[in-house]
N, C-alpha and C positions, 0 to 999 in steps of 0.2 A: 407445407410450410418451408421457408427458406432457412438455410443454415450455412455458416462459414466453415469450411473443412480444411484441415491440414492433412495431406495425404503423403507427405514426405518431409523430412527435415529440411528446413530452408529459411530464407528471409521472408519478410511479410508479403512480398509480391508473389510468392508461390501459393498463397491461400486461394481457395476457389469458393464461389457461392453457388450452391446447388439446391434444387427442390427435393425435399425429403418427405416421407409420410409423417403425419402428425404423431407424436409419441403418445402412448397410453400409460396411465399411472399404475403402479403396482398397488397392492392392498394398503400399504403404509406410505404411499407417495402421493404427490400432487403434480399436476401439470400447470406451469405458469405461462401465461401469454405475456411475452417479454416486451417491456417498454424501453428499458435501457440496461446497458451492461458497462460496468466500470472496468477499464483496462489498466493493467499494471505491468511493471517491468518483468515479473516472472512469466507473463504471457509471451514476451519477446524471447526469453530464454527457452521456454517450453517448445515453441515451434521450431527451434533450431536444434533441439535435442541436448540442450546445455543445462537444463534445470535438474534439481535433485531427483525428481520423479519423471519418468518418461511414459506417457500414455500410449496405448496401442493405436495404430492407424486404422481407419481415419478417425480423427478427433476434432473437436471444436474448441477453440480457445475461450477464455472468459471464466470468471468465477464469482463475481459480484453482480447481482441482478436485482431489478425491480420490475414489477408488472402486476397483473391481476390473475387470480386463480381461475383457470379454465376448466379443470376437472380434478376430482378428489378420489382417492382410493377408498374402498368400503370401510376400512378401519380408521380413517382420518376424521377426527371431530374438531380439531383446532381451527380449521378454516372451512369456508364454504365457497362455492362458485361466485366469482365477482369480487371477492375480497382483494383489496390493494395490499401488496406485500413487498418486502425486500429482504435480502440476505444472501446466503451462500447457495450457489447451484453450479455444479461442474458443467463445463462445456456449454456456456450460456449465450454465446454469440449466435443466436438463432431466434426465430420468431416464437418458438415454443420450447420449453425445457422441462424435463422431469426433475423434481426437487424433493428433498427430505423436509417435511414440514417442521421438524425440530430445528432446522437451520434457517427458518424464515420468521419474520416478524411483521406485525401490522404496520403499515405506513403511518407515521405521526401526522397529525393534521397540519396542513400548510406546507409540507415538505415536497419539493418537486421530485419527479421520478428520476431525473438525471442526477440530482444531488444525492438521493438515496442510494442509487447504484454506485456512485463514486465514493461512498462512505466506508464500506466495510473493511476491506483489506488494509487501507491506509491507517485508519484509526486503531484497528485491532493490533496491527504490527507495532504501531508507535506506543500505545499504552502498555502492551505486553513488554516491549523493549525497555521503556523508561522505568516503569514501576516494578514489574515482576523480575526482569533480568538485571536492570541497572540499579534498582533500589534507590531511585532518586529521592532526595530529601529537599524540603523547602530551604532556600538560601544557597543551594549549590549552583554551580555554573555548568551549563550544557553547551557543547560545541556541536552544531549540526551541519554535516557535509551534505551537499546536494539539497540544500534547504528549500529550494523553490519547487521541487518536485512534489508529487502527491503525498508520499510518506513524510517528506521533509516539512511541508507546511502543517501536516497533522501533528508532527512532533513539536513544532513551535507552539501551536495552540495548547497542546496537552502539558508541555513543560511549563508554560506560563501559568496555567491553571494550578499546577502543583507547586508554584512558588519559586521557580528557578529563574536564574538569569540566563538568557539565551543569546549565544553568538551564532549568527547564521552565516553560512558560507555558500557562495554560488559563483558562477562563471561570468556573469554580466551585471552591470549596474541595474538594468531593467528588472532582472530576476530578484536582485537584492531589494529593490523598492517594494516588490510584492511581499517579501519576507518582513520588511519593516511594517507594512500595513497590517500584517497578520499578528505582529506583536514582538518581533525580535528586538532585543536591546542594542546589540552591536552587530556590525556587518563586516565580512571579509570577502573581497573578490580574489579567489585563489588562483585566478589566471593572471592577474596583474600584480598581486602582492605576495610577499613571502609568508606563507601560512604559519610556519613555526615562529617567525619573528613577531607577527601580528598577535599570535596567541600570547606571547610573552608581554607585549605592550599592553594588551587589553586586560591582563590579569596581574600586572605588576610582578611578573616572573613566577607567580605561584603556579600557574597552569589551570586546567579545567578539570572538573570532577568527572564528567562523562563526555565521551565522544560518541555521537550517534552517526554511524557511517553506512549509508546505503550505496556508496560510490566505489570505494576501494582504490586500486591502482596507485598512482604516485602520491596521492594525498594521505594514504594510511600511515606511512612512516613518520612524517612531520606531525601528524595528529596524535599518534601514540607518544611521541617525544614531548608533546604539549600537555600531557596529563599531569595533574597534581599528584602528590603522595596519596596513595589509596584510590586512585582514579580507576574508572572502568571504561574500556573501549568496547563498544557494542558493534558486533559484526552483523550488519543488517542485509547487505547485498553488495553487488559488484557492477553497478550500472556503467562504470567507465570501461569495463571490459576485462581488465587484467586482475586476477586474484593476487593480492599482495602477499609478500613473504615478510613476516615481522620477526626481527631479531629477538629471541626470547630473553635476552639480557635486559630488554627495556621494561617489561612488566616486573622483572625482579628488582631493578633499580628504583622503580616507581612504587614498589609495594602494591602494585595494581593488578588488574585482571583483564584478560581478553575473554569476552563473553559472547557466545553465539546466540543469535536471535532468528528463529525460523518459525514464522507464524503458522505455516501449514503443519509442521511437526507438533506445535502446541495444540492445534485443533485435533489432531489425530491421537495424541497420547494423553491429553488431559481435557476430554470433551466437556465435562461438567464445569470445570473451571473456566474453560474458554467461553461457554455459553453465558455464565454469570458476568464475565468481563464484557461480553458483547451486549448483554442486556443493560449493563451500566452505561455503555456508550450510546445505546438507543435512547435511554432516558435523557442523556445530555443533548442528543440531537433534537428530540422532541421539545426540550425546554429552551432550545436556542442557545445553549452554552457553547456548542461547537458549530462551526459553519463551513462545511466542505467547500473548497474553491474549485469549481469546474471551469476550466479555461476554454475548452473547446469540445464540441460534439461532432461526431461523424455518423453518417447513415450506415446501415449494416453492410451495404455493398462496398464501403470504403474502410472496412475493418483493417485491411493491410496498411492503409495510410495512417490510421490511428496508431498502430503498432510502430510504424516507421517514425512517427513523431516522438514516441517514447525512446526508440532505439538510438536516435540521433541526439537525444537530450535537448530537444527544442521545446519540449512541453513544460509549461508552468502550471503547477497544480494538477488537477485530475483530468484525464482524457476519458470521454464516455462515448460509447456507440449507442445510437438510438435506432429502433426498428421502424418508427413511423406508424406503429399500430395504435 
């Protein structure tokens, strides 16, 4: 089977596609014949050695997967060969991957493999951020930076479902139009408009209750300054590259909080709670309440191009790698 390998820290172009032996499941594992893999910005950071956790070489990027069960370990009863599944599986940019059956779910009827693969990380991160970490309440206002990306669009959908007003921020009018279609109430182009002043205008100087920030860099300071009294600034990621330094007098003056959001740490430290949250999201997906926006798919041999699209912030919605299997 073919797999994409990272053999040294570097840019997407350093990834290689190689033929490897098919994996075998352990007693409590399954092997998934991969149909699609959802790519995310942490994959870009991981191959450069810039993510919170650093896997040993060689490793394969990817963590959200969909496909069919190829083989099951002798202790596995939840799935059988041929079942269509999706969920979490480390190093999934390959034609076959070993997975923990506890982290997989049956494919809801009518859901495309690419959509299922592009679902997990984005929606888990956003629901965990808004509800668990941000304590979002109906009627509050949420400012979403990088709103046209995968986690941003998921955050728009979920915040609207929770009864919030959503202000979407992105770098082009085309990206903002997608945000509007997904449900954003107001739009800010933070490349051509003054972010702090627009927040004041849109909230009548009150400020926003929550800032959802997967971008960081130069946008963090004006966003924190745009918080209302008691506001929460959610640190989701640093897609713009630079990790911002926030003056700590700002949360003091706002009576607010700077709150970290790490979906991977949530999964590792609170696995039961994480699974319940994910099960809730799977129910929403199956019922058609949430509709992941997959903007582009790439074949396995172009995994580097998929990550490059994320790295250069050209992607709108979710980028998915498909194996063609």
